[in-house]
N, C-alpha and C positions, 0 to 999 in steps of 0.2 A: 500486438497482442490485444485481446479483448479484456475488458475490465473484469469479466467473470473469472478468468484465470488469476488475475491479481488478487481478487477478493479471496479466492480459495487458497492461494499461497499465503496470504496474510492471516488466515484463520489459525495458523500455528504460532504459539507464543515464541518459540525459538526463532522462527523466521522474522517475527516483528523485532525481536532483540537484535538480530543480525542487521536488519534495516536501520535500526537506531544507531548501531555501532558505525555504520557507514555514512551517517549524516555529516560527519566532519570531513569526509573525503575517502578516496580509494584506499583499500587495504588488501594485503595478501591474506590467504586463508589462515595462515599461522597466527596473524594478529587478530583476525576475527574470532578464531577459536579460543584464544587465550582467556582463561577463567570462565569458560562456558561449562555448564553442567553436562554437556554431551561431548562425545568423542570428535576428534578432528575429521574422521571419515563421515560422521553424521553431519557435521557442519558443511562438508563438501556437498553432500546430498541436498541439504537445505539450500545451499547456494545455487545448485542446479535448478531446483524448483523455482526459486526467485528469478533466475535468469530466463528460464523457459516461459515464465509468466510476463516477461518483458520489464521487470522491475529493476534488473541489474544489467550493467554492461560488464564484460570480461575483456581485459586487455592484457595480452602477453607482455611481460617485462622481464627480459632475461630468461631465467629458468622458472620464473614464478608467473602467476596470473594475478592481476589486480582487479578487484571487484569494486564497483561503484554504483551508486543509485543512477538509474536511467531516467532522466527528466521526462522523456516522452511517455514512458510507461506510467510514471506517477501522474503525469498530466492527464492521461486517458482515464485513470481511476478518479482523479479530481473532477473531471468533467462529468463523469457519471454521477458522482456524489452530489455535484451541484444540481443536477436534474432532480434528484430526490429532494433536495432542500427547496428548490423552486416549487415542486409539487406540494410540499408541506406548507409553504407560504401561501400558495394559491388556495389550498383547502382551508387554511386559517382565515384568510380574507373572506371566503365564501361563508364560513360558519359565523363570523362576526356580522356580516351583512344580513344573513338569515335571522340571527338573533335580534339585530336592530329592527328588522322588518316586523318580527313577531311582537316586539315591544311597542312599535308604533301602531299596530293593529288593536292593541288592548285599550 
């Protein structure tokens, strides 16, 4: 999946909360939904969005499904964010060089 879907999926605070709950490992929807301010069906819908965005894996386990963070999806998002950071650093270096050049011309 593309990073655009991941960014859109993570725009929702409930989905970010779900992702944080899964940082320690795979969980069934009942454990994920515990103490959340939304209904269990709503959590299931959020899980689908995160899964469709490539951020979660879903593994059947008996009559339950276990949800876990998908390293490949998170890595795709990280690579994109790294390019933004690289661009920002390049722009910073250019601005510093331009400022140094202006000072040396004075």
